[in-house]
C-alpha positions as CSV (number, residue, x, y, z in Angstrom):
1,X,212.3,-90.4,170.0
2,X,210.2,-87.4,170.6
3,X,206.5,-87.6,171.7
4,X,203.8,-87.5,169.0
5,X,201.8,-84.3,168.5
6,X,198.3,-84.1,170.0
7,X,195.9,-86.2,168.0
8,X,192.6,-84.7,166.9
9,X,189.3,-86.4,167.6
10,X,188.5,-89.2,165.0
11,X,185.4,-89.3,162.8
12,X,183.9,-91.7,165.2
13,X,184.4,-89.5,168.3
14,X,187.2,-88.7,170.8
15,X,189.9,-91.3,170.7
16,X,190.2,-92.8,174.2
17,X,193.4,-94.8,173.7
18,X,197.0,-93.5,173.6
19,X,198.9,-92.5,170.6
20,X,202.7,-92.5,170.9
21,X,205.5,-92.3,168.4
22,X,205.5,-96.0,167.7
23,X,203.0,-98.8,168.0
24,X,204.8,-100.2,171.1
25,X,204.3,-96.9,172.9
26,X,200.6,-96.6,171.9
27,X,197.4,-98.1,173.2
28,X,194.7,-99.0,170.7
29,X,191.0,-98.3,171.4
30,X,187.8,-99.2,169.5
31,X,184.5,-97.3,170.0
32,X,181.7,-99.4,171.3
33,X,179.3,-100.6,168.6
34,X,175.5,-100.3,169.2
35,X,174.3,-103.7,170.2
36,X,170.8,-104.3,171.6
37,X,170.4,-106.9,174.4
38,X,170.8,-110.5,173.5
39,X,167.1,-111.3,173.6
40,X,165.9,-108.3,171.6
41,X,163.1,-109.4,169.4
42,X,162.9,-109.0,165.6
43,X,160.1,-106.7,164.3
44,X,158.0,-107.5,161.2
45,X,155.4,-104.9,160.1
46,X,153.0,-106.1,157.4
47,X,150.9,-103.5,155.7
48,X,148.0,-104.4,153.5
49,X,146.5,-101.8,151.1
50,X,142.8,-100.8,150.9
51,X,141.7,-103.9,152.8
52,X,138.5,-103.3,154.7
53,X,137.8,-103.9,158.4
54,X,135.9,-107.1,157.8
55,X,137.9,-108.6,154.9
56,X,140.1,-110.9,156.8
57,X,138.7,-114.2,158.0
58,X,139.4,-113.4,161.6
59,X,137.5,-110.1,161.3
60,X,134.4,-111.7,159.8
61,X,135.0,-112.5,156.2
62,X,134.8,-115.9,154.5
63,X,137.7,-114.9,152.2
64,X,140.3,-117.5,153.0
65,X,143.1,-115.9,154.9
66,X,144.5,-118.8,157.1
67,X,148.0,-117.3,157.6
68,X,146.6,-114.0,158.9
69,X,144.0,-115.8,160.9
70,X,146.8,-117.9,162.5
71,X,148.7,-114.7,163.5
72,X,145.5,-113.5,165.2
73,X,144.8,-116.9,166.9
74,X,148.4,-116.8,168.3
75,X,148.2,-113.1,169.0
76,X,145.7,-110.3,169.5
77,X,143.0,-108.7,167.3
78,X,142.5,-104.9,167.7
79,X,139.0,-104.0,166.9
80,X,139.1,-100.3,167.6
81,X,142.2,-99.5,165.6
82,X,142.3,-96.5,163.3
83,X,144.5,-95.2,160.5
84,X,144.4,-92.1,158.3
85,X,142.1,-92.5,155.4
86,X,144.8,-92.6,152.6
87,X,147.9,-94.6,151.9
88,X,150.9,-92.1,152.0
89,X,149.6,-90.4,155.2
90,X,149.1,-93.7,157.0
91,X,152.6,-94.9,156.1
92,X,154.1,-91.5,157.2
93,X,152.3,-91.8,160.6
94,X,153.2,-95.5,161.0
95,X,156.9,-94.9,160.4
96,X,157.3,-91.7,162.4
97,X,154.8,-92.0,165.3
98,X,153.5,-88.6,164.5
99,X,150.3,-87.2,162.9
100,X,150.6,-87.0,159.1
101,X,149.9,-83.3,158.6
102,X,152.7,-82.5,161.1
103,X,155.3,-84.4,159.2
104,X,154.3,-83.0,155.8
105,X,152.1,-85.7,154.3
106,X,148.6,-84.2,154.1
107,X,147.7,-86.5,151.3
108,X,149.9,-88.3,148.7
109,X,153.6,-88.0,148.1
110,X,152.8,-87.2,144.5
111,X,151.9,-83.6,145.4
112,X,153.3,-80.5,147.1
113,X,150.5,-78.2,148.1
114,X,152.8,-75.3,148.9
115,X,152.1,-75.5,152.7
116,X,154.1,-77.3,155.4
117,X,151.4,-79.9,156.0
118,X,151.4,-80.9,152.3
119,X,154.9,-81.2,151.1
120,X,154.5,-84.7,150.0
121,X,157.6,-85.8,151.9
122,X,158.4,-86.6,155.6
123,X,160.3,-83.9,157.4
124,X,163.8,-84.7,158.7
125,X,162.4,-83.4,162.1
126,X,160.6,-86.8,162.4
127,X,163.1,-89.5,162.3
128,X,161.6,-92.7,160.9
129,X,161.4,-96.1,162.8
130,X,164.0,-97.7,160.6
131,X,166.4,-94.8,161.2
132,X,166.2,-95.3,164.9
133,X,166.3,-99.1,164.9
134,X,169.3,-99.1,162.5
135,X,171.2,-96.8,164.9
136,X,170.4,-99.1,167.7
137,X,171.8,-102.2,166.2
138,X,169.0,-103.6,164.0
139,X,169.4,-104.6,160.4
140,X,166.6,-102.9,158.5
141,X,164.9,-104.1,155.4
142,X,161.8,-103.2,153.3
143,X,159.9,-104.8,150.5
144,X,156.9,-103.5,148.6
145,X,155.1,-100.2,148.4
146,X,156.9,-97.1,149.6
147,X,154.9,-94.1,148.4
148,X,156.7,-91.7,150.7
149,X,159.1,-90.0,148.2
150,X,158.1,-87.1,146.1
151,X,157.2,-88.9,142.9
152,X,159.0,-86.6,140.6
153,X,162.1,-87.5,142.5
154,X,161.9,-91.2,141.8
155,X,163.8,-91.1,138.6
156,X,167.4,-92.3,138.1
157,X,168.7,-88.8,138.8
158,X,167.0,-88.6,142.2
159,X,167.4,-86.8,144.5
160,X,167.3,-89.9,146.8
161,X,166.8,-88.1,150.1
162,X,163.3,-89.6,150.7
163,X,163.9,-93.1,149.2
164,X,163.9,-96.0,151.6
165,X,167.7,-96.2,151.8
166,X,167.9,-92.6,152.8
167,X,165.3,-93.0,155.5
168,X,166.9,-95.8,157.5
169,X,166.5,-99.0,155.5
170,X,169.6,-100.8,154.5
171,X,167.9,-103.0,151.9
172,X,164.9,-102.3,149.7
173,X,163.0,-104.0,146.9
174,X,159.6,-102.9,145.7
175,X,157.7,-100.1,144.0
176,X,157.7,-96.4,144.8
177,X,154.3,-95.3,143.5
178,X,150.7,-95.6,144.9
179,X,149.9,-98.7,142.8
180,X,151.3,-100.9,140.2
181,X,150.4,-103.8,137.9
182,X,151.1,-107.0,139.9
183,X,152.1,-108.9,136.7
184,X,154.2,-106.0,135.3
185,X,155.3,-103.9,138.3
186,X,157.7,-100.9,138.2
187,X,160.3,-102.3,140.4
188,X,163.3,-100.7,142.3
189,X,166.1,-102.5,144.0
190,X,167.8,-100.3,146.6
191,X,168.3,-97.0,144.6
192,X,167.8,-98.2,141.0
193,X,165.1,-99.5,138.7
194,X,165.1,-103.2,137.8
195,X,163.0,-105.5,135.6
196,X,160.8,-108.2,137.1
197,X,162.8,-111.5,137.4
198,X,160.4,-113.3,135.1
199,X,157.3,-112.8,133.0
200,X,153.7,-113.5,133.8
201,X,153.8,-116.4,131.3
202,X,156.6,-117.8,133.5
203,X,154.4,-117.5,136.6
204,X,155.3,-114.0,137.9
205,X,153.2,-112.2,140.5
206,X,154.4,-109.3,142.6
207,X,153.2,-110.7,146.0
208,X,155.2,-113.8,145.6
209,X,158.2,-111.8,144.4
210,X,158.2,-109.5,147.4
211,X,158.2,-112.5,149.8
212,X,160.9,-114.2,147.9
213,X,163.0,-111.0,148.3
214,X,162.1,-110.7,152.0
215,X,163.2,-114.2,152.6
216,X,166.5,-113.5,150.7
217,X,167.2,-110.4,152.8
218,X,166.5,-112.2,156.1
219,X,168.5,-115.2,155.0
220,X,171.5,-113.0,154.2
221,X,171.3,-111.2,157.5
222,X,170.7,-114.1,159.9
223,X,173.4,-116.2,158.1
224,X,176.1,-113.6,158.8
225,X,175.0,-111.8,162.0
226,X,172.4,-114.0,163.7
227,X,173.0,-112.1,166.9
228,X,171.5,-108.9,165.4
229,X,167.7,-108.4,165.4
230,X,166.2,-107.3,162.1
231,X,163.3,-105.0,161.2
232,X,161.3,-106.2,158.1
233,X,158.8,-103.7,156.6
234,X,156.6,-105.7,154.2
235,X,154.1,-103.4,152.4
236,X,152.1,-105.3,149.8
237,X,150.4,-103.8,146.8
238,X,147.4,-106.1,147.7
239,X,144.7,-105.4,147.7
240,X,144.9,-102.0,146.1
241,X,143.6,-102.0,142.5
242,X,144.3,-103.4,140.1
243,X,143.0,-106.6,141.6
244,X,145.0,-109.4,139.9
245,X,145.8,-112.9,140.9
246,X,147.0,-116.2,139.4
247,X,144.3,-118.0,137.5
248,X,143.9,-120.8,140.1
249,X,143.0,-118.3,142.7
250,X,140.5,-116.6,140.4
251,X,138.9,-119.9,139.7
252,X,138.7,-120.8,143.4
253,X,136.3,-117.9,144.0
254,X,133.9,-118.5,141.1
255,X,130.3,-118.3,142.4
256,X,131.4,-117.6,146.0
257,X,129.7,-114.1,146.0
258,X,126.7,-114.7,143.8
259,X,124.5,-113.9,146.8
260,X,125.5,-110.2,146.5
261,X,126.8,-107.5,148.8
262,X,123.7,-107.1,151.0
263,X,123.8,-110.8,152.1
264,X,127.5,-110.6,152.4
265,X,127.3,-107.6,154.8
266,X,124.6,-109.3,156.9
267,X,126.6,-112.5,157.1
268,X,129.8,-110.7,158.1
269,X,128.0,-108.5,160.6
270,X,126.5,-111.5,162.4
271,X,129.8,-113.3,162.4
272,X,131.6,-110.3,163.8
273,X,129.2,-110.1,166.7
274,X,129.4,-113.8,167.3
275,X,133.2,-113.6,167.5
276,X,133.3,-110.5,169.7
277,X,134.7,-108.3,166.9
278,X,131.7,-106.1,167.5
279,X,130.0,-105.4,170.8
280,X,126.6,-107.0,171.2
281,X,123.9,-104.8,169.7
282,X,126.1,-103.1,167.2
283,X,123.9,-102.0,164.2
284,X,124.7,-102.6,160.6
285,X,125.0,-99.2,158.9
286,X,122.6,-98.4,156.1
287,X,123.8,-98.6,152.5
288,X,126.0,-95.7,151.5
289,X,124.6,-93.2,149.0
290,X,124.7,-94.7,145.5
291,X,124.8,-98.3,146.6
292,X,121.8,-100.0,145.2
293,X,120.1,-103.1,146.6
294,X,121.9,-106.0,145.0
295,X,118.7,-107.7,144.1
296,X,117.6,-104.7,142.0
297,X,120.6,-104.9,139.8
298,X,120.2,-106.4,136.3
299,X,121.5,-109.9,135.8
300,X,124.4,-108.5,133.8
301,X,125.2,-105.9,136.5
302,X,125.2,-108.7,139.1
303,X,127.4,-110.9,137.0
304,X,130.0,-108.2,136.4
305,X,130.1,-107.0,140.0
306,X,130.5,-110.5,141.4
307,X,133.4,-111.2,139.1
308,X,135.1,-108.0,140.3
309,X,134.7,-109.1,143.9
310,X,136.1,-112.6,143.1
311,X,139.3,-111.0,141.7
312,X,139.6,-108.9,145.0
313,X,139.1,-112.0,147.1
314,X,141.6,-114.0,145.0
315,X,144.3,-111.3,145.3
316,X,143.9,-111.2,149.1
317,X,143.9,-115.0,149.4
318,X,147.0,-115.2,147.3
319,X,148.8,-112.6,149.4
320,X,147.8,-114.5,152.5
321,X,149.5,-117.6,151.1
322,X,152.7,-115.8,150.7
323,X,152.5,-114.2,154.2
324,X,152.1,-117.8,155.5
325,X,155.2,-118.8,153.5
326,X,157.3,-116.0,155.1
327,X,156.0,-117.0,158.6
328,X,157.0,-120.6,157.9
329,X,160.4,-119.5,156.8
330,X,160.9,-117.6,160.1
331,X,159.9,-120.7,162.0
332,X,162.3,-122.9,160.0
333,X,165.3,-120.6,160.8
334,X,164.3,-120.4,164.5
335,X,163.3,-116.7,164.5
336,X,159.5,-116.8,164.7
337,X,159.2,-117.2,168.5
338,X,161.0,-113.9,169.2
339,X,159.5,-111.9,166.4
340,X,157.0,-109.1,167.0
341,X,154.7,-109.2,164.0
342,X,152.3,-106.3,163.4
343,X,149.8,-106.6,160.6
344,X,147.4,-103.8,159.5
345,X,145.6,-102.3,156.6
346,X,146.5,-98.7,155.6
347,X,142.9,-97.5,155.3
348,X,139.4,-98.8,154.6
349,X,138.1,-100.4,151.4
350,X,138.3,-98.2,148.4
351,X,135.5,-96.3,146.7
352,X,137.7,-95.7,143.6
353,X,136.0,-98.4,141.5
354,X,132.8,-96.3,141.3
355,X,129.2,-97.4,141.4
356,X,129.5,-100.1,138.7
357,X,133.1,-101.1,139.2
358,X,136.0,-100.6,136.9
359,X,138.4,-102.3,134.5
360,X,140.5,-99.1,134.1
361,X,141.7,-97.0,137.0
362,X,142.9,-94.3,134.6
363,X,139.2,-93.5,134.0
364,X,138.7,-92.8,137.7
365,X,141.8,-90.7,137.9
366,X,140.6,-88.6,135.0
367,X,137.0,-88.4,136.3
368,X,135.7,-90.3,133.3
369,X,133.0,-93.0,133.2
370,X,133.5,-96.5,131.6
371,X,131.1,-98.1,129.1
372,X,129.3,-100.9,131.0
373,X,128.8,-103.0,127.9
374,X,132.5,-102.8,127.1
375,X,133.3,-103.9,130.6
376,X,130.9,-106.8,130.5
377,X,132.4,-107.9,127.2
378,X,135.8,-108.1,128.9
379,X,134.5,-110.0,132.0
380,X,136.9,-112.9,131.5
381,X,139.8,-110.6,131.6
382,X,139.1,-109.5,135.2
383,X,141.9,-110.4,137.5
384,X,144.3,-111.2,134.7
385,X,147.2,-109.4,132.9
386,X,144.7,-107.9,130.5
387,X,142.7,-105.8,132.9
388,X,143.2,-103.3,135.8
389,X,140.0,-104.1,137.8
390,X,138.5,-102.5,140.8
391,X,135.2,-103.5,142.5
392,X,132.1,-101.3,142.9
393,X,130.9,-99.4,145.9
394,X,128.7,-102.2,147.1
395,X,131.5,-104.6,147.6
396,X,133.7,-101.9,149.2
397,X,131.0,-101.2,151.8
398,X,130.8,-105.0,152.4
399,X,134.6,-104.9,153.0
400,X,134.0,-102.1,155.5
401,X,131.2,-103.9,157.4
402,X,129.5,-102.7,159.6
403,X,130.5,-99.1,158.8
404,X,129.6,-96.2,156.6
405,X,131.6,-94.8,153.7
406,X,135.1,-95.6,152.5
407,X,138.7,-94.8,152.0
408,X,139.2,-91.0,151.7
409,X,136.3,-90.4,154.1
410,X,136.7,-89.8,157.9
411,X,133.7,-92.0,158.8
412,X,134.7,-95.3,160.3
413,X,134.6,-97.0,156.9
414,X,137.6,-95.0,155.9
415,X,139.6,-95.1,159.1
416,X,138.7,-98.3,161.1
417,X,141.1,-101.0,160.0
418,X,142.1,-104.5,161.1
419,X,145.2,-104.8,163.3
420,X,146.9,-108.0,164.5
421,X,149.8,-108.2,167.0
422,X,151.7,-111.5,167.3
423,X,154.7,-112.3,169.5
424,X,154.9,-115.9,170.6
425,X,157.6,-115.3,173.2
426,X,156.2,-112.0,174.5
427,X,152.4,-112.4,174.7
428,X,151.0,-114.1,177.9
429,X,147.5,-113.9,176.5
430,X,146.5,-114.8,172.9
431,X,143.5,-115.3,170.7
432,X,141.8,-112.4,172.3
433,X,140.2,-109.1,171.1
434,X,141.2,-105.6,172.2
435,X,138.7,-102.8,172.0
436,X,140.8,-99.8,173.3
437,X,140.7,-96.9,170.8
438,X,144.1,-96.5,169.1
439,X,145.7,-95.0,166.0
440,X,148.4,-95.8,163.5
441,X,150.7,-93.2,165.2
442,X,150.7,-95.4,168.3
443,X,152.6,-98.3,166.7
444,X,156.0,-96.7,166.8
445,X,155.9,-95.7,170.5
446,X,154.5,-99.2,171.2
447,X,157.6,-100.7,169.6
448,X,159.8,-98.3,171.4
449,X,158.4,-99.4,174.7
450,X,158.6,-103.1,173.9
451,X,162.2,-102.7,172.7
452,X,163.2,-100.4,175.6
453,X,164.2,-97.5,173.2
454,X,163.8,-93.8,173.4
455,X,162.8,-91.5,170.5
456,X,165.8,-89.2,169.9
457,X,165.4,-85.5,170.8
458,X,168.0,-84.6,168.2
459,X,168.7,-86.7,165.1
460,X,171.7,-86.0,162.9
461,X,171.8,-82.5,164.3
462,X,168.1,-81.8,163.7
463,X,165.8,-81.2,166.7
464,X,163.0,-83.7,166.6
465,X,159.3,-83.0,167.1
466,X,157.8,-85.0,169.9
467,X,156.2,-88.3,169.3
468,X,152.4,-87.8,169.0
469,X,151.3,-91.4,169.4
470,X,150.4,-93.3,172.6
471,X,152.0,-96.7,173.4
472,X,149.6,-99.6,173.2
473,X,151.9,-101.9,175.1
474,X,149.6,-101.8,178.2
475,X,146.9,-103.5,176.2
476,X,148.9,-106.7,175.7
477,X,148.1,-108.0,179.2
478,X,145.1,-105.8,180.0
479,X,142.0,-106.6,177.8
480,X,139.6,-104.4,179.6
481,X,142.0,-101.5,180.6
482,X,140.6,-98.1,179.5
483,X,142.3,-96.6,176.6
484,X,145.2,-94.2,177.3
485,X,144.6,-92.3,174.1
486,X,143.2,-88.9,174.9
487,X,142.1,-87.6,171.5
488,X,142.6,-88.2,167.8
489,X,141.7,-86.0,164.8
490,X,141.1,-87.1,161.2
491,X,141.2,-84.9,158.0
492,X,141.3,-85.7,154.3
493,X,140.1,-83.6,151.4
494,X,138.1,-81.4,153.9
495,X,136.4,-84.5,155.5
496,X,137.0,-84.1,159.2
497,X,136.5,-85.9,162.5
498,X,137.6,-85.9,166.1
499,X,137.5,-88.7,168.6
500,X,137.7,-87.9,172.3
501,X,136.8,-89.8,175.4
502,X,134.5,-92.3,173.6
503,X,132.8,-89.6,171.5
504,X,133.3,-88.8,167.8
505,X,132.2,-85.9,165.7
506,X,132.5,-86.3,161.9
507,X,131.8,-84.2,158.9
508,X,131.5,-85.3,155.2
509,X,132.6,-82.5,152.9
510,X,131.3,-82.0,149.4
511,X,134.3,-81.0,147.3
512,X,134.0,-77.4,146.1
513,X,131.4,-76.4,148.6
514,X,132.0,-74.0,151.6
515,X,133.5,-75.7,154.6
516,X,131.0,-73.6,156.6
517,X,128.2,-75.5,155.0
518,X,129.4,-78.9,156.3
519,X,127.1,-80.8,158.7
520,X,128.8,-82.3,161.7
521,X,127.5,-85.6,163.0
522,X,127.9,-86.8,166.6
523,X,128.3,-90.4,167.8
524,X,128.9,-92.0,171.2
525,X,131.3,-94.7,170.1
526,X,131.2,-96.5,173.4
527,X,127.6,-97.4,172.8
528,X,127.4,-96.9,168.9
529,X,130.3,-98.7,167.4
530,X,129.1,-98.3,163.8
531,X,128.0,-94.6,163.8
532,X,124.3,-95.3,163.2
533,X,122.7,-93.0,165.7
534,X,123.5,-89.3,165.1
535,X,123.1,-87.3,168.4
536,X,124.0,-83.9,166.9
537,X,120.5,-82.5,167.4
538,X,119.8,-84.0,170.8
539,X,123.2,-83.2,172.3
540,X,124.2,-79.9,170.6
541,X,126.5,-78.8,173.6
542,X,128.5,-82.1,173.3
543,X,128.8,-81.5,169.5
544,X,130.0,-78.0,170.1
545,X,132.6,-79.2,172.5
546,X,133.8,-81.8,170.1
547,X,134.0,-79.4,167.1
548,X,135.9,-76.9,169.3
549,X,138.3,-79.7,170.1
550,X,138.8,-80.5,166.4
551,X,140.0,-76.9,165.8
552,X,142.4,-77.1,168.8
553,X,143.9,-80.4,167.4
554,X,144.0,-78.9,163.9
555,X,146.0,-76.0,165.1
556,X,148.3,-78.1,167.2
557,X,149.1,-80.6,164.4
558,X,149.3,-78.3,161.3
559,X,146.1,-79.4,159.7
560,X,145.4,-76.0,158.4
561,X,144.7,-74.7,155.8
562,X,141.8,-77.0,154.9
563,X,142.2,-78.1,151.3
564,X,139.7,-80.0,149.3
565,X,141.5,-80.0,146.0
566,X,141.7,-83.3,144.3
567,X,144.4,-85.3,142.4
568,X,143.6,-83.7,139.0
569,X,144.3,-80.2,140.1
570,X,147.4,-81.2,142.0
571,X,148.8,-83.0,139.0
572,X,148.8,-79.8,137.0
573,X,151.1,-78.0,139.5
574,X,154.5,-79.7,139.4
575,X,156.6,-79.0,142.5
576,X,159.7,-76.8,142.4
577,X,162.6,-78.7,140.9
578,X,160.3,-81.1,139.1
579,X,161.7,-82.3,135.7
580,X,158.1,-81.7,134.4
581,X,158.5,-78.0,134.7
582,X,160.4,-77.8,131.3
583,X,158.9,-77.6,127.9
584,X,161.7,-79.5,126.1
585,X,162.8,-83.0,127.1
586,X,165.7,-84.9,125.4
587,X,166.0,-88.6,126.1
588,X,168.7,-91.0,125.0
589,X,168.5,-94.8,124.5
590,X,169.7,-96.8,127.4
591,X,168.1,-94.5,130.0
592,X,166.3,-96.2,132.9
593,X,162.5,-96.5,132.8
594,X,161.0,-93.1,133.7
595,X,158.3,-93.1,136.3
596,X,155.0,-91.7,135.3
597,X,155.2,-88.7,137.7
598,X,158.3,-87.4,135.8
599,X,157.3,-87.8,132.2
600,X,156.7,-84.9,129.8
601,X,153.2,-83.4,130.6
602,X,151.6,-84.0,127.2
603,X,148.1,-84.8,128.6
604,X,145.8,-82.5,126.8
605,X,148.6,-80.3,125.6
606,X,150.0,-79.5,122.1
607,X,153.3,-81.3,121.8
608,X,155.8,-82.8,119.4
609,X,157.8,-86.0,119.7
610,X,160.8,-86.4,117.3
611,X,163.0,-89.4,117.1
612,X,166.4,-89.1,115.4
613,X,167.2,-92.4,113.8
614,X,169.5,-94.1,111.4
615,X,168.2,-97.2,109.7
616,X,170.4,-99.5,107.6
617,X,167.7,-101.9,106.5
618,X,163.9,-102.0,106.3
619,X,163.9,-104.6,109.0
620,X,165.3,-102.0,111.5
621,X,162.0,-101.6,113.3
622,X,160.7,-101.3,116.8
623,X,159.5,-98.9,119.5
624,X,160.9,-95.4,119.6
625,X,159.2,-94.2,122.7
626,X,156.3,-95.7,124.7
627,X,154.3,-94.6,127.7
628,X,151.6,-96.4,129.6
629,X,150.1,-99.8,129.7
630,X,147.0,-101.8,128.8
631,X,144.8,-99.1,130.4
632,X,146.1,-95.9,128.6
633,X,149.1,-94.3,127.0
634,X,150.8,-93.9,123.7
635,X,153.5,-95.4,121.6
636,X,155.6,-94.2,118.5
637,X,157.2,-97.1,116.6
638,X,158.3,-98.4,113.3
639,X,156.8,-101.5,111.8
640,X,156.6,-102.9,108.3
641,X,158.8,-100.1,107.3
642,X,156.3,-97.4,108.3
643,X,156.0,-95.0,111.1
644,X,153.1,-95.6,113.5
645,X,151.6,-93.7,116.4
646,X,149.0,-95.3,118.7
647,X,147.0,-93.4,121.3
648,X,145.2,-95.6,123.9
649,X,142.2,-93.8,125.3
650,X,141.0,-96.1,128.1
651,X,141.2,-99.1,125.7
652,X,140.0,-97.2,122.6
653,X,142.9,-96.9,120.3
654,X,143.5,-94.2,117.7
655,X,146.2,-94.9,115.1
656,X,148.0,-93.0,112.4
657,X,150.4,-94.8,110.0
658,X,152.7,-93.1,107.5
659,X,151.3,-93.5,104.0
660,X,154.6,-94.3,102.4
661,X,157.5,-96.6,103.4
662,X,160.3,-94.9,105.4
663,X,163.6,-94.1,103.7
664,X,166.8,-95.8,104.9
665,X,169.6,-93.8,106.5
666,X,169.3,-90.9,108.9
667,X,165.8,-89.5,109.4
668,X,163.8,-87.4,111.8
669,X,160.5,-89.3,112.6
670,X,158.0,-87.0,114.2
671,X,154.5,-87.1,115.7
672,X,152.8,-83.9,116.8
673,X,149.5,-83.2,118.4
674,X,147.6,-80.0,117.7
675,X,144.5,-79.1,119.9
676,X,141.3,-78.4,118.1
677,X,139.2,-78.0,121.2
678,X,139.2,-79.2,124.9
679,X,140.4,-82.7,125.2
680,X,140.6,-83.3,121.5
681,X,142.8,-82.6,118.5
682,X,144.7,-83.8,115.5
683,X,147.7,-86.1,115.4
684,X,150.2,-85.8,112.5
685,X,153.2,-87.7,111.4
686,X,156.3,-86.2,109.6
687,X,159.3,-87.9,108.1
688,X,162.3,-85.5,108.0
689,X,159.9,-82.5,108.0
690,X,157.6,-83.9,105.3
691,X,153.9,-84.7,106.0
692,X,153.4,-88.4,106.2
693,X,150.0,-89.0,107.9
694,X,147.2,-87.5,109.8
695,X,144.2,-88.5,112.0
696,X,141.6,-87.0,114.4
697,X,142.0,-87.7,118.1
698,X,138.4,-87.0,119.1
699,X,139.2,-87.6,122.8
700,X,142.3,-87.4,124.9
701,X,142.9,-87.9,128.6
702,X,142.7,-84.6,130.5
703,X,144.9,-85.3,133.5
704,X,146.6,-88.7,133.9
705,X,148.0,-91.5,131.8
706,X,148.0,-93.7,134.9
707,X,151.0,-94.8,136.9
708,X,153.2,-96.6,134.4
709,X,156.0,-94.5,133.0
710,X,158.0,-94.0,129.8
711,X,160.6,-96.0,127.9
712,X,162.9,-95.0,125.1
713,X,163.8,-97.5,122.4
714,X,161.6,-100.3,123.8
715,X,158.3,-101.0,125.5
716,X,158.8,-102.6,128.9
717,X,156.3,-104.0,131.4
718,X,152.6,-104.0,130.6
719,X,152.5,-103.5,126.8
720,X,151.4,-100.2,125.4
721,X,150.1,-101.8,122.2
722,X,148.8,-105.2,121.1
723,X,150.4,-104.6,117.6
724,X,153.7,-106.2,118.5
725,X,155.1,-108.8,121.0
726,X,157.4,-108.2,124.0
727,X,159.5,-105.1,124.3
728,X,159.9,-104.7,120.6
729,X,163.2,-102.9,121.0
730,X,164.2,-100.7,118.1
731,X,166.7,-102.5,115.9
732,X,168.1,-99.4,114.1
733,X,170.3,-96.7,115.5
734,X,168.4,-94.3,117.8
735,X,170.3,-91.2,118.7
736,X,167.7,-89.4,120.8
737,X,164.0,-88.6,121.3
738,X,163.0,-85.0,121.8
739,X,159.7,-83.8,123.3
740,X,158.5,-80.2,122.8
741,X,155.5,-79.4,124.9
742,X,153.3,-76.4,125.0
743,X,153.6,-74.5,128.3
744,X,149.9,-75.0,129.1
745,X,146.7,-76.5,127.8
746,X,145.9,-73.4,125.8
747,X,149.2,-73.1,123.9
748,X,149.8,-74.3,120.3
749,X,153.0,-72.5,119.2
750,X,155.6,-73.6,118.0
751,X,153.6,-76.6,116.9
752,X,151.8,-75.3,113.8
753,X,153.2,-76.7,110.6
754,X,152.2,-76.1,107.0
755,X,150.9,-79.3,105.4
């Protein structure tokens, strides 16, 4: 037989065996599979949301967090750890080891600012931690909040390039948005939307569901390939608003905060000093602007604010219980001893509940105030399926004890967060505090050092930017070693700060004002842990040096241009390729739930919704299209043989019902909205082109309907209307639903009709 022709390289690389004419004349060869050393530890990263520096029991709170406290007792507490001051940027920095502007995540993944620092997606030039671990033999899994994909790209049509499974995770279960209802979450399993496995009436809550799925993923992996380490990224919705928890947890905290936020801050502050969380002599920062003395509130104001704090505490306690359940599971399967667990919050406690607190986050998102008396009347709904609660500024500052300001700001209240590191097999010292200055970008290089890995210089053919973070591994056995971090900038919405060599300069920016008018403050952190003594006037040369260093870091890490535009403006500018850039949208029954970032932009715009139906009987009723939840939205449906449109304006409902019963057979059922002024108009119903009903809509939302999206032919998740039960799926034949939307807020054509 003749010799075989030369064999080209295989897809897995150059073949190193021998290929002859027959098997007997050939030598097989198999490429070596990536396999980490036998004792390589597992990695679990737990991310809490909007949890303040003092909110864990082990950081000074009396909120019951025994599972997280146990991780701290068996591990290390980092008391000088910093994040960015918003959720998407922190996650981008955590998972890439780089600064958030550099990788394209200036603020939220919901928006693209048009500049490299604000694309709302993580550049491929910054390989993510799960990508590197997967390629080095780890199984990689994630549950919970993602919020790193452009939100218009989280529909069933993708693209999926920034979804978890495209950025290194092999399994995913959770939600893709900034927030979600814990009783009715918008869930995704791998690359598709799914419904929650049970209802709130059956005991459903998101935190429990996420841990159930995490246990399932690890069980699958360790049962089949126990020799492989795993990476579990567990990003809870807690304790981001809405604050929701099972009733027994809500009841547990009744009366626990009646003393108010001033006493709470003082108690936590004293406890932090006693436990070494704060250096002796650390001052308690004064109340933030707008935070009133608790004793000066009216009885009703105190009552409402306390109930809102109870819901927050209940949610955090409930989440802790399920973290403990996951740790118990790891111990039961023999994996806990050799698992590195890192637990952190993504930023400081949130100011987004406003001065009085909130039962409706859509109000905050639209810059609208809520009626206090209405909130008070709904006090027993706080924490339940019937409210989307957030606490007031006073309790947020208590969460950030002893610091100033909040999430979104670059003072310590926004960027100083709890961090716990636990590794039973790997830590020689435990139940200790570490006070070295570090940043969320330092976690990835720390893990690389502990796992003996190198960041790739080229990944999938793309040259990689250098790692910006500094490994914290040296701190594990060196409690008093000086920090190896040289400098760290902070920036969000024009708020700026720079830390260097124990000093910090920080500036609070008033949106819409000139950046040149911002006043820089100067603090010596080594002696002023809580930023109480501004040295800007007494040490102007040091301040000038620090501000100059900020501009150096800003240029180095792509912080420019400074941008103080808020969410509302960004929401009006859909990124290129967004499905929201059209003016006509056609949806068919059976389509997947459509996330809120991709729905037709009908907010404060003239628009028309037409459902093409065929009804064989008067009992063929149900939802034609619905958007939103208990906080806001709209729904068009058929009930009692009439066409109905409901508009939910922050809980106030405007309804128009057709005067006559609907005909059977094919019909076009239409609602249109004509603007009669800014944020108001008229809503009209038509049946096959004939006028059928009309009502004034004296107020409509200017910018957002909230985070929950759109359904065709049914109403899933948190109900859009109390006028029916469950999904209320349309029982007739629904061919399609068509939206026609004016190109901007000023347009009316082609929506005028002759009545």
